C-alpha positions in Angstrom: 97.1 132.7 118.4 99.9 131.6 120.2 102.0 131.9 123.5 104.5 130.1 125.4 106.8 130.1 128.6 109.7 128.4 129.6 112.3 128.2 132.8 115.1 125.9 134.2 115.9 125.4 137.5 119.5 123.7 139.0 118.4 120.9 141.4 119.6 120.7 144.7 122.1 117.9 144.3 124.1 120.7 141.7 123.7 123.3 144.4 125.1 120.7 147.0 128.4 119.9 144.5 128.5 123.3 143.1 128.1 122.3 139.2 126.5 124.8 137.1 122.5 124.0 136.1 123.4 121.9 133.2 119.9 122.4 131.8 119.1 124.5 128.7 115.5 125.4 127.9 113.6 128.0 125.5 110.4 129.2 123.1 109.6 131.4 120.4 106.4 132.6 119.2 106.2 133.4 115.4 102.9 134.6 113.7 102.3 130.8 112.3 104.3 128.5 114.6 105.8 128.1 118.4 108.3 126.7 119.3 109.0 125.1 122.7 112.5 123.1 123.5 114.6 121.6 126.7 118.1 119.9 127.0 119.8 118.3 129.2 123.5 118.7 129.2 124.7 114.7 130.6 126.2 115.2 134.2 129.0 112.0 133.4 132.3 113.2 133.6 133.4 113.2 130.3 130.9 115.7 129.6 132.4 118.4 131.3 131.0 121.3 128.7 127.7 119.5 128.7 126.0 123.4 130.0 126.8 124.7 127.2 126.3 121.6 124.6 122.7 122.1 126.0 122.2 125.5 125.3 123.5 124.8 121.7 121.2 122.2 121.4 118.3 124.8 122.1 119.9 127.5 119.9 120.5 124.8 116.9 116.8 123.8 117.3 115.1 127.0 117.0 117.4 127.9 114.2 116.2 124.5 112.0 113.0 125.5 112.7 113.4 128.7 112.0 115.2 127.9 109.1 112.3 125.5 107.4 109.5 127.7 108.4 110.7 130.2 106.4 108.3 130.2 103.4 105.9 128.9 106.0 103.2 128.4 102.6 105.1 125.7 101.3 106.3 124.5 104.5 102.6 124.1 105.7 101.3 122.5 102.3 104.8 119.7 102.2 104.8 118.9 105.6 101.9 116.9 105.9 102.3 114.6 102.6 106.1 114.4 103.3 106.4 114.5 107.6 108.4 111.8 107.9 111.3 112.9 105.2 111.2 115.9 106.2 111.3 115.8 110.0 114.9 113.2 109.2 115.7 116.5 107.4 115.0 118.7 110.6 117.0 116.4 112.5 120.3 116.3 110.5 119.7 120.2 110.0 120.0 120.4 114.0 123.0 118.2 114.3 124.8 120.0 111.9 124.1 123.4 113.2 125.4 122.0 116.9 128.3 120.7 115.6 129.3 124.0 114.0 128.3 125.6 117.5 130.6 123.2 119.1 134.0 123.3 116.9 133.7 126.7 117.2 133.6 127.3 120.4 136.4 124.8 121.3 138.5 126.0 118.3 137.7 129.5 120.3 138.3 127.8 124.0 140.6 124.7 123.7 140.0 122.7 126.5 142.0 124.3 129.6 144.8 122.5 132.5 141.9 122.2 135.0 139.7 120.6 132.7 142.0 117.8 131.9 143.1 117.2 135.4 140.4 115.3 135.9 141.6 112.7 133.6 144.6 110.3 133.1 146.0 111.5 129.5 145.5 108.5 128.5 141.3 108.2 129.6 141.4 112.2 127.9 143.0 110.8 124.2 140.2 108.4 124.2 137.7 111.4 124.8 135.5 112.5 121.7 136.3 116.8 121.6 132.5 116.4 120.8 131.4 114.5 124.0 132.7 117.4 126.0 129.5 119.1 125.0 126.7 116.1 125.1 123.0 116.4 125.8 120.0 115.2 125.1 117.5 117.3 123.2 113.2 117.7 123.2 111.3 120.3 120.5 108.0 120.4 120.6 106.4 122.8 117.2 102.7 124.0 116.9 101.8 124.7 113.5 98.2 126.4 112.4 97.2 123.1 111.1 99.6 120.7 112.4 102.0 120.0 115.7 105.2 117.6 115.3 108.1 117.2 117.9 111.6 115.6 117.9 113.6 113.7 120.6 117.1 112.8 121.3 117.8 111.0 124.8 115.2 110.7 127.7 112.8 113.5 129.0 109.3 113.8 127.7 106.8 115.8 125.3 103.7 116.0 126.6 100.7 117.3 124.5 96.9 118.3 125.2 95.0 118.3 122.6 90.5 119.0 122.1 90.2 115.7 123.7 91.4 117.3 127.0 93.5 114.3 127.6 97.6 114.9 128.5 99.0 111.9 126.2 103.0 111.5 125.0 102.9 111.1 122.1 106.4 110.5 121.2 107.5 106.8 119.3 109.7 105.3 121.7 112.9 104.7 119.8 115.1 101.9 120.5 118.4 102.9 118.1 120.6 103.6 120.6 122.5 100.4 121.9 122.3 98.5 125.4 124.4 101.2 127.7 124.6 103.7 125.1 123.4 106.8 126.0 121.2 108.4 123.0 122.9 112.0 122.9 123.4 114.9 119.9 126.9 114.3 120.6 126.8 111.0 119.0 128.1 110.1 115.4 125.1 108.7 114.8 123.2 111.1 116.4 120.8 111.2 113.2 119.7 107.8 114.1 118.8 108.0 117.2 115.9 110.4 117.1 112.1 109.9 118.2 109.2 112.6 116.6 105.8 112.7 116.1 103.6 114.4 113.6 99.5 115.5 114.5 97.3 116.5 111.9 94.0 114.9 113.1 93.2 117.1 116.7 93.4 120.3 117.6 96.3 121.6 119.9 95.6 123.0 123.0 99.2 123.0 124.9 102.5 121.3 123.9 104.9 120.7 126.7 108.6 119.8 126.5 110.4 118.7 130.0 114.1 117.2 131.2 113.9 113.5 132.8 114.1 115.7 136.2 110.8 116.6 135.9 109.1 113.8 134.9 110.9 111.7 138.2 109.6 114.0 140.7 106.4 112.2 140.6 105.5 109.5 142.0 103.6 107.4 138.4 103.1 108.9 135.1 99.4 109.3 136.2 100.9 111.9 138.1 103.0 113.3 136.1 100.8 113.5 133.2 98.1 115.0 135.6 100.4 118.1 136.6 100.3 118.7 132.8 96.4 119.2 132.4 96.5 120.9 136.0 98.9 123.6 135.2 97.2 123.8 131.1 94.2 125.0 133.1 96.1 128.1 134.6 97.2 129.3 131.4 94.0 132.1 131.1 96.2 133.7 133.2 100.0 133.3 131.9 101.6 136.4 133.7 100.2 135.0 137.2 101.0 131.6 136.3 105.1 132.1 135.0 105.4 132.9 139.0 104.3 129.9 140.2 105.5 127.4 138.0 108.9 128.7 139.0 107.9 128.7 142.1 106.5 124.9 141.3 109.4 123.8 139.9 112.3 125.5 142.3 110.2 123.5 144.6 111.0 119.9 142.9 114.2 120.6 141.8 114.8 120.8 145.7 112.6 118.1 147.0 112.2 115.7 144.4 114.9 113.8 142.7 117.5 116.9 143.1 118.3 117.0 139.7 117.5 119.9 137.3 114.7 120.9 135.4 113.6 122.6 132.2 109.8 123.2 130.9 108.8 124.5 127.8 105.3 125.0 126.1 103.5 126.9 123.9 99.9 126.8 123.3 96.9 128.4 121.8 95.5 131.5 123.5 92.1 131.0 121.8 91.6 127.3 122.5 92.9 127.3 125.5 89.9 129.6 126.3 87.5 128.8 124.9 87.4 125.6 126.5 88.2 126.1 129.7 85.2 124.3 131.1 86.9 121.2 129.4 89.6 121.7 130.3 88.6 121.8 134.4 86.4 118.8 133.8 90.0 117.0 132.9 91.0 117.9 136.1 87.9 117.0 138.0 88.3 113.8 136.3 91.6 113.1 136.9 91.5 113.8 140.9 88.6 111.2 140.7 90.4 108.9 138.8 93.7 109.2 141.2 91.6 109.2 144.1 89.8 105.8 142.8 93.7 104.5 141.9 94.8 104.9 145.4 91.2 103.1 147.1 92.4 100.3 144.5 95.8 100.4 145.9 94.9 100.0 150.0 92.2 97.7 149.1 94.7 95.5 147.8 97.4 95.8 150.7 94.9 95.0 153.2 
């Protein structure tokens, strides 16, 4: 029923400066549910272990979803009725899992002299240890009769339901104060999540991506159209996996030069059954794009 893919590529800017890829991604397919996750380690100076933090964010999320779906029949019955409360609990579980992993890693791998050398003693003392590992997080979950997602920090979650339209269903959360990055490392991280829940439409595909993908496009229209196009290619997943790696690599080198991660879960049966619907959506998007371009040229004249 479900299938998926995930991939992370290093941005050209990181290759030039010798930085490691700070993105992480994964997907997991189970009989009754599927999870797609991406995380983007913060690039600023004080988050010097963010590539590890993003890896832990992905792992922590899948572990939390697995825990709640362990007794799937009960989960499927209770979640639609109490999804707001359960989503908050899942978010708290993700944070708890992540903090435990970070604490363990730091205990086993104390900060090195080289890592400290980038700071004055005064600067270093002001950094909370969990900040070394700071990361964003986006997770998209498909179940048999509903879908949901959670997000902290930037990046995008895109859904295609059985009307064939690509949408970003996540409600924007402005709980992060000005000049404060919403991050899994923040002391109030559990209050910074955005989330969505849908049980009205049948799922075709769910995508989670780090901000390097969105910023490689000229507009939100182009970004959403891209997801419709790649959904039309999911009928041959093995061929698609090779082409998507090449495409993401090109975007990471010739777009904003940032790391890019894309993770997806999709319903194989609906992708196959709605092949014509998806193909029509691709053509409609092309026409709309041409009309926007023509309108823009007319406006300039």
